Structure formats: structure tokens, C-alpha cells
C-alpha positions as MATLAB code, in Angstrom:
seq = 'XXXXXXXXXXXXXXXXXXXXXXXXXXXXXXXXXXXXXXXXXXXXXXXXXXXXXXXXXXXXXXXXXXXXXXXXXXXXXXXXXXXXXXXXXXXXXXXXXXXXXXXXXXXXXXXXXXXXXXXXXXXXXXXXXXXXXXXXXXXXXXXXXXXXXXXXXXXXXXXXXXXXXXXXXXXXXXXXXXXXXXXXXXXXXXXXXXXXXXXXXXXXXXXXXXXXXXXXXXXXXXXXXXXXXXXXXXXXXXXXXXXXXXXXXXXXXXXXXXXXXXXXXXXXXXXXXXXX';
ca = [
      19.396    7.267  -19.382;
      17.109    6.566  -16.409;
      18.978    6.679  -13.079;
      21.984    8.299  -14.762;
      19.769   11.304  -15.456;
      19.195   11.721  -11.712;
      22.915   11.337  -10.996;
      23.773   13.863  -13.701;
      21.327   16.408  -12.310;
      22.636   16.147   -8.760;
      26.191   16.326  -10.085;
      25.340   19.558  -11.887;
      23.680   20.976   -8.774;
      26.749   20.177   -6.694;
      28.954   21.887   -9.259;
      26.708   24.946   -9.088;
      26.902   24.928   -5.292;
      23.169   24.956   -4.739;
      20.302   22.730   -3.695;
      17.889   21.324   -6.222;
      14.175   22.016   -6.346;
      11.850   19.032   -6.728;
       8.199   19.603   -7.633;
       5.327   17.179   -7.135;
       2.125   17.119   -9.160;
      -0.642   14.528   -9.402;
      -1.309   12.972  -12.793;
      -4.795   13.743  -14.069;
      -5.442   16.606  -11.639;
      -7.650   18.130  -12.895;
      -7.143   16.522  -16.324;
      -4.468   14.799  -18.379;
      -4.052   17.847  -20.607;
      -3.689   20.218  -17.657;
      -1.094   17.922  -16.088;
       0.890   17.813  -19.319;
       0.839   21.604  -19.587;
       2.089   21.877  -16.007;
       4.794   19.264  -16.584;
       6.047   21.063  -19.676;
       6.211   24.348  -17.791;
       7.945   23.105  -14.648;
      11.595   23.102  -15.827;
      11.337   26.637  -17.161;
       9.772   27.760  -13.880;
      12.690   26.356  -11.895;
      12.067   22.659  -11.235;
      15.260   20.590  -11.287;
      13.503   17.247  -10.802;
       9.843   16.296  -11.117;
       7.819   13.885   -9.015;
       4.651   12.745  -10.756;
       2.078   11.020   -8.605;
      -0.155    8.358  -10.053;
      -3.582    8.442   -8.410;
      -4.529    5.618   -6.075;
      -7.784    5.002   -4.254;
      -6.206    4.601   -0.796;
      -3.250    7.002   -0.497;
      -2.497    6.217    3.140;
       0.585    8.442    3.538;
      -1.110   11.551    2.217;
      -2.883   14.378    3.948;
      -6.192   15.817    2.750;
      -4.640   17.928   -0.024;
      -3.132   15.035   -1.970;
      -5.958   12.663   -1.068;
      -8.326   15.049   -2.829;
      -5.917   15.374   -5.756;
      -5.846   11.589   -6.123;
      -9.633   11.522   -6.114;
      -9.741   14.224   -8.801;
      -7.175   12.300  -10.854;
      -9.188    9.095  -10.667;
     -12.377   10.967  -11.505;
     -10.722   12.423  -14.611;
      -9.932    8.888  -15.752;
      -6.207    8.879  -15.024;
      -4.497    5.489  -14.738;
      -0.923    4.291  -14.304;
      -0.780    3.694  -18.060;
      -2.055    7.208  -18.603;
       0.650    8.481  -16.257;
       3.316    6.806  -18.394;
       1.727    8.404  -21.459;
       2.175   11.811  -19.797;
       5.858   11.105  -19.187;
       6.287    9.975  -22.792;
       4.674   13.192  -24.040;
       6.833   15.278  -21.690;
       9.964   13.561  -22.996;
       9.171   14.739  -26.529;
      10.352   18.178  -25.464;
      12.654   17.488  -22.499;
      15.348   14.829  -22.496;
      17.171   16.023  -19.360;
      14.837   16.686  -16.424;
      14.553   13.616  -14.172;
      11.014   12.331  -13.640;
      10.212   10.218  -10.585;
       6.894    8.429  -10.268;
       5.409    8.450   -6.784;
       2.626    6.200   -5.642;
       1.599    2.888   -4.150;
       2.469   -0.754   -4.692;
      -0.848   -2.344   -5.612;
      -1.024   -1.061   -9.231;
       2.561   -2.196   -9.828;
       1.797   -5.654   -8.466;
      -1.150   -5.880  -10.868;
       0.990   -4.748  -13.814;
       3.863   -7.082  -12.978;
       7.222   -5.774  -11.780;
       9.307   -6.639  -14.828;
       6.700   -5.458  -17.335;
       6.134   -2.216  -15.469;
       9.843   -1.495  -15.194;
      10.290   -2.019  -18.939;
       7.327    0.174  -19.797;
       8.337    2.906  -17.354;
      11.898    3.036  -18.667;
      10.637    3.129  -22.264;
       8.367    6.064  -21.391;
      11.251    8.051  -19.913;
      10.785    7.516  -16.184;
      13.962    7.689  -14.090;
      12.881    6.280  -10.760;
      10.073    5.396   -8.386;
       9.022    6.238   -4.872;
       6.673    3.501   -3.691;
       5.320    4.729   -0.402;
       3.959    1.461    0.984;
       6.732   -0.918   -0.100;
       8.934   -1.825    2.903;
      12.543   -2.814    2.206;
      11.927   -6.353    3.458;
       9.392   -6.926    0.662;
      11.010   -4.869   -2.077;
      13.446   -7.412   -3.531;
      11.449   -8.420   -6.622;
      10.532   -4.826   -7.457;
      14.092   -3.617   -6.902;
      15.457   -6.400   -9.111;
      13.072   -5.432  -11.901;
      13.929   -1.744  -11.639;
      17.672   -2.433  -11.485;
      17.398   -4.432  -14.695;
      16.061   -1.333  -16.470;
      18.360    1.163  -14.767;
      15.541    2.717  -12.750;
      16.091    4.071   -9.244;
      14.053    2.910   -6.283;
      14.078    5.940   -4.019;
      13.318    5.301   -0.382;
      11.876    7.376    2.398;
      13.623    8.058    5.694;
      11.799    9.783    8.542;
      12.528   11.387   11.921;
      11.789    8.000   13.530;
      14.241    6.029   11.340;
      17.025    5.013   13.720;
      20.569    4.086   12.651;
      19.873    0.349   12.467;
      16.782    0.875   10.345;
      18.553    3.435    8.180;
      21.050    0.799    7.051;
      18.158   -1.366    5.870;
      16.304    1.515    4.226;
      19.304    2.701    2.245;
      20.734   -0.702    1.295;
      19.373   -0.766   -2.278;
      18.372    2.853   -2.659;
      19.682    4.771   -5.655;
      19.331    8.274   -7.095;
      18.663   10.036   -3.798;
      17.009    9.500   -0.442;
      13.760   11.304    0.305;
      13.825   12.548    3.902;
      10.370   13.134    5.342;
      10.964   16.139    7.567;
       7.962   15.715    9.855;
       6.180   12.754   11.378;
       2.738   12.237    9.892;
       1.079   12.671    6.526;
       1.790   15.158    3.755;
       0.742   18.788    3.842;
      -0.099   19.158    7.546;
       2.963   20.243    9.554;
       5.835   22.564    8.615;
       9.470   21.550    8.325;
      11.987   22.786   10.890;
      15.373   23.412    9.258;
      17.222   23.235   12.588;
      15.897   19.713   13.141;
      16.400   18.748    9.494;
      20.119   19.616    9.309;
      21.530   16.841   11.543;
      19.068   14.324   10.075;
      20.184   15.135    6.539;
      23.823   14.706    7.526;
      23.045   11.343    9.116;
      21.084   10.054    6.109;
      23.719   11.316    3.672;
      26.483    9.570    5.622;
      24.545    6.298    5.779;
      23.544    6.243    2.116;
      26.300    8.069    0.265;
      23.490    9.675   -1.746;
      21.992   13.161   -2.042;
      19.152   13.845    0.371;
      15.968   15.599   -0.723;
      13.757   16.969    2.034;
       9.991   17.088    1.672;
       6.748   17.342    3.650;
       5.990   20.665    5.313;
       7.649   23.112    2.891;
       5.052   25.714    1.990;
       6.756   29.114    1.814;
       9.802   30.579    0.072;
      11.349   31.324    3.459;
      11.002   27.706    4.592;
      12.256   26.439    1.231;
      15.360   28.611    1.510;
      16.059   27.459    5.062;
      15.906   23.805    4.046;
      17.925   24.442    0.874;
      20.854   25.591    3.010;
      21.161   22.164    4.644;
      19.730   19.662    2.127;
      20.724   18.570   -1.362;
      17.215   19.241   -2.639;
      13.915   20.673   -1.470;
      10.595   19.016   -2.357;
       7.335   20.947   -2.702;
       4.142   18.983   -3.141;
       1.006   19.877   -1.236;
       1.594   23.597   -1.696;
       1.492   23.095   -5.479;
      -1.502   20.775   -5.390;
      -3.286   23.425   -3.312;
      -2.859   25.805   -6.242;
      -4.629   23.345   -8.534;
      -7.530   23.108   -6.099;
      -7.692   26.890   -5.760;
      -7.710   27.310   -9.537;
     -10.546   24.808   -9.885;
     -12.566   26.636   -7.227;
     -11.961   29.974   -8.938;
     -12.532   28.717  -12.470;
      -8.973   29.792  -13.260;
      -6.061   28.247  -15.157;
      -4.296   25.747  -12.885;
      -1.138   25.795  -14.991;
      -0.544   29.490  -14.443;
      -1.176   29.275  -10.706;
       1.081   26.272  -10.192;
       3.949   27.696  -12.249;
       3.757   31.053  -10.449;
       4.129   29.253   -7.131;
       6.982   27.144   -8.504;
       8.866   30.266   -9.607;
       8.591   31.834   -6.158;
       9.799   28.712   -4.390;
      12.513   27.955   -6.962;
      13.911   31.474   -6.659;
      14.163   31.000   -2.896;
      15.908   27.631   -3.260;
      18.341   28.903   -5.899;
      19.292   31.943   -3.858;
      19.486   30.238   -0.488;
      23.245   29.718   -0.436;
      24.192   32.977   -2.122;
      26.426   35.257   -0.027;
      24.320   37.604    2.049;
      24.879   41.355    1.734;
      26.037   43.051    4.914;
];
């Protein structure tokens, strides 16, 4: 199914007249088993699409929250192969929820583009976000992913001008991830008033749904963004719950899924008619 699973989900969301909710978790944080439990609980808690990070030693686009999550994932022994194993296990009980891997290029270069694309598709992955892969250098990876029906999902930012946007979106599929704030993950908050015209511009340039992430930490902010975007992405706020659970000696699955429910409810109700 691969990229068609993403297309089907956004088609269903459009038919329902609401934005989607995309959740990000880091593979292996704090363990493979805990990640699998979280993954299995996400759709029932309200996640429409799942981003699964694979830990990398130099996550340059991330703020402290996800940097620490990557370090915990590596410490627990998580690898890219282990990340694919998690997706395969998740697929045993869920054939419909799109899963997007998010990470960095170096491990994919080591694996080999064609081999990785085949293995990712076989595991049940639908697409990739490769943070440090510029469009000018992405041809071989994009070719390999296209051959397996996998989406390469690109990032657009507040500093992406119209000329650059054409390049960024040229071979993008599935959706475009709009980074709502300049800088790294988990530091600043999104501004829905600034996001709205940017989403319209990216949507017009790409012809694809636009998911907005970075800086969405509260139900109120999630609802504001859900009124103008095709999907809302929550990442650092969920990873923070894992860290808090570890510090408290508590169950990370329960904490993460509670937060997901609160944010998902806000996203799902954002476009509902308001009572006078």
C-alpha cells in the first residue's frame, strides 16, 4: 500500500472535513517494547498518522528534547533495523494507519538506497522524512523510494521562498511538512495567524496536503493550527512525556497516550461549529 495509505488517509480526513493529527515518537525511547506499546496505542488515542524517529548520533535539526530522546534510543540499543522491526510488529495489528520514518541520511547511505527502500516497504513503512537530505542531492534516494511506492516527504519553512518552494516540492509525495517556526524542534511556539498564509502557499505550490509541526504544545495551539492546516504534528510535547515518566518511574505509554488524547480531541473538534 505504502504511499497510497497516506493518500487514503488524507482523502478520508478531507471527506470528514477535519484536519489530521500526526504524532511523533522516537524508536527505542526508553526501550523497544515501550515504543511498540505506544505505537499500538496511538491510533486508538486519536493519531491519524504516525511519525517514527530512528535515533541518530547527531540530530542537527532537533532541540534538546528530541536530542535526549535520540540518545536514550541509542543507549537502549535501537537501530534502523530495529526501527523497521517495530513497524513490522505494529503492522500485525494495524494495516491502515500510515507510518512515516523520520531521521537522517547517513544510516540510509550505509544501508544502500535500494535495499533500504525494499526493506522499509516490506516492513510496512509508507514514507520518509530525511531531515538533512537537500533536494539537489536526493535523486538516488527518491528513485529508490519511488520504485517501492514510498513517499519522500519534504520540509518547507518560513524562509522557503517561492523559487525554492518549487524545488522543494518537485518530487515530494504524500504531504508536505511545514515547519512553523525558524529553528530547531521543541523551542518556539507556532503562530496560527502566520501559519495560515504559508500553508495556503505551500498547498498551492505542491498540490499536496500540508502538515504543520514544530511548536505545537497545547490543545489550544493544536486547535488553532488545525483550522488552517491539513494536519497538525505533535512531537516534542509527546517525547517530553516519555522523559517525565522516566524521571517519575512511571509508565511512559500511559502518559504519552493521555497527552495524545487531549491534543487529538482539540484537533478533531477544531472545525466544529461553535455554539453561540
